[in-house]
C-alpha positions in Angstrom: 0.0 0.0 0.0 1.2 3.5 -0.8 0.3 5.8 2.1 2.5 8.8 1.4 4.5 10.4 -1.4 7.3 12.9 -1.0 8.9 14.3 -4.2 9.0 17.2 -6.7 5.8 18.4 -8.3 6.0 18.0 -12.1 2.5 19.3 -12.9 -0.4 20.5 -10.9 -4.0 21.2 -11.9 -7.1 21.7 -9.7 -7.6 18.0 -9.4 -4.4 16.2 -10.5 -0.8 16.2 -9.5 2.2 14.4 -11.0 4.9 14.0 -8.4 8.4 12.8 -9.3 9.6 10.4 -6.6 13.1 9.1 -7.4 12.7 9.4 -11.1 9.2 7.9 -11.2 6.2 10.1 -11.9 3.1 9.3 -9.9 -0.2 10.6 -11.1 -2.4 11.5 -8.1 -6.1 12.6 -8.0 -5.8 15.3 -5.4 -8.1 16.9 -2.8 -8.5 20.6 -3.2 -6.2 21.3 -0.3 -3.5 19.1 -1.6 -3.8 20.6 -5.1 -3.8 24.2 -3.8 -0.6 23.6 -1.8 1.4 22.1 -4.8 3.7 24.2 -6.9 5.4 22.8 -10.0 9.1 22.4 -9.4 8.8 22.5 -5.7 8.9 19.6 -3.2 5.7 18.3 -1.7 4.3 15.6 0.6 0.9 14.1 0.0 -0.8 11.5 2.1 -2.2 8.9 -0.3 -4.9 6.1 -0.6 -4.3 3.5 -3.3 -7.6 2.2 -4.8 -7.4 -0.9 -6.9 -10.4 -1.8 -9.1 -11.0 -4.4 -11.7 -10.3 -1.9 -14.5 -8.1 0.7 -12.8 -5.5 1.5 -10.1 -5.8 5.0 -8.8 -3.8 7.0 -6.3 -5.7 9.7 -4.3 -3.7 12.4 -2.6 -4.5 14.5 0.5 -2.9 17.5 2.3 -3.2 15.7 5.7 -3.5 12.2 7.1 -6.8 13.2 8.6 -8.2 14.0 5.2 -7.1 10.6 4.0 -8.7 8.9 7.0 -12.0 10.7 6.2 -11.8 9.6 2.6 -11.3 6.0 3.6 -14.0 6.2 6.3 -16.6 7.6 4.0 -16.0 4.7 1.6 -17.0 2.2 4.3 -20.6 3.4 3.8 -22.5 0.9 1.6 -22.9 2.3 -1.9 -20.2 5.0 -1.5 -17.2 4.9 -3.8 -14.0 7.0 -4.1 -15.7 9.7 -6.2 -18.2 10.5 -3.5 -15.6 10.1 -0.7 -13.3 12.6 -2.5 -16.3 15.0 -2.8 -16.9 14.7 0.9 -13.3 15.6 1.7 -13.5 18.5 -0.8 -16.7 20.0 0.7 -16.3 19.3 4.5 -13.1 19.5 6.5 -12.7 16.3 8.7 -13.8 18.1 11.9 -16.9 19.5 10.2 -17.8 16.1 8.8 -17.4 14.5 12.2 -19.7 17.2 13.7 -22.3 16.7 11.0 -22.4 12.9 11.6 -22.5 13.3 15.4 -25.3 15.9 15.3 -27.1 14.1 12.5 -27.0 17.3 10.4 -28.5 15.8 7.1 -28.7 19.3 5.5 -25.0 19.7 5.8 -24.3 16.2 4.5 -26.5 16.7 1.5 -24.2 19.5 0.4 -21.7 16.8 -0.7 -22.2 16.3 -4.5 -23.9 12.9 -5.1 -25.4 12.6 -1.6 -29.1 13.0 -1.2 -31.2 12.7 1.9 -31.3 8.9 1.9 -27.5 8.8 1.4 -27.0 11.3 4.2 -29.2 9.1 6.5 -27.2 6.1 5.6 -23.9 7.9 6.4 -25.2 8.9 9.8 -26.4 5.4 10.5 -23.3 3.6 9.4 -20.7 6.2 10.6 -22.1 7.4 13.9 -20.0 5.0 15.9 -16.9 5.4 13.7 -16.4 9.2 13.5 -14.4 9.2 16.7 -11.8 7.1 14.9 -10.7 10.1 12.8 -7.2 10.9 14.2 -6.3 14.4 15.1 -3.1 15.3 13.3 -1.4 18.4 14.6 0.5 19.5 11.4 -0.7 19.1 7.9 2.8 18.1 6.6 3.8 16.0 9.6 5.2 12.6 8.9 3.2 9.6 10.0 3.0 9.6 13.8 3.6 6.5 15.9 -0.2 6.3 16.3 -0.7 6.1 12.5 1.9 3.4 12.2 0.7 1.3 15.1 -2.9 1.7 14.1 -2.1 0.6 10.6 -0.2 -2.4 11.9 -2.9 -3.5 14.3 -5.7 -3.2 11.8 -3.5 -5.1 9.3 -3.4 -7.9 11.8 -7.2 -7.9 12.0 -7.9 -5.9 15.1 -10.8 -3.4 14.9 -10.2 0.3 14.8 -11.8 0.6 18.3 -9.4 -2.1 19.8 -6.5 -0.4 18.1 -7.4 3.0 19.6 -7.8 1.4 23.1 -4.4 -0.3 22.8 -2.7 2.9 21.7 -4.3 4.9 24.6 -2.9 2.3 27.0 0.7 2.7 25.7 0.6 6.5 25.3 2.8 7.1 28.3 5.4 4.7 26.9 5.2 6.3 23.5 5.7 9.8 25.0 8.7 8.8 27.1 12.2 10.0 26.3 13.9 8.7 24.2 10.8 7.7 22.3 10.7 3.9 21.7 10.8 2.5 18.2 7.5 1.8 16.4 8.4 -2.0 16.7 8.6 -1.7 20.5 5.3 0.3 20.6 3.7 -2.3 18.4 4.8 -5.1 20.7 3.5 -3.2 23.7 0.2 -2.6 22.0 -0.2 -6.3 21.2 0.6 -7.2 24.8 -2.1 -4.7 25.9 -4.6 -6.4 23.6 -3.7 -9.8 24.8 -4.7 -9.0 28.4 
């Protein structure tokens, strides 16, 4: 899985970036924030989601890891694909989307292109318990935090997002100690916490 690209912007439009990473040009369908921040000839970092379909392989790029998480979360709603998920990220910042789901603000959710009243109701129903999983990332261009890496590892091993969050909360003191332990050490501690 490709979760982040750092390289030089070769071309940038309102919706697409081409980023040179070590001599390889990656075409990325970008969120408005990621596209607005990119300047041809300058270095950039985008957080990515790689979607493989029967007839295509598409890389989507975001300004923050939180935007990427929202994109992936919205796709977990039945009947919602990458196009609608990208529209959701484009129209609502992650905090605002989270608030709209938590308060069941259907009017706000129907502002997403392609989402009608029934679609908004389905989003609320299916995401109400999940919106708390959106990570709060302090800096838009920050590298993946230990929480991102441990969460990804735990979920890759089959643990639910809720279990992963609980395990990370239980090892937060260890993670914030000085010097900071390696991700491998934190992963091991998280697995031990889940085994209890």
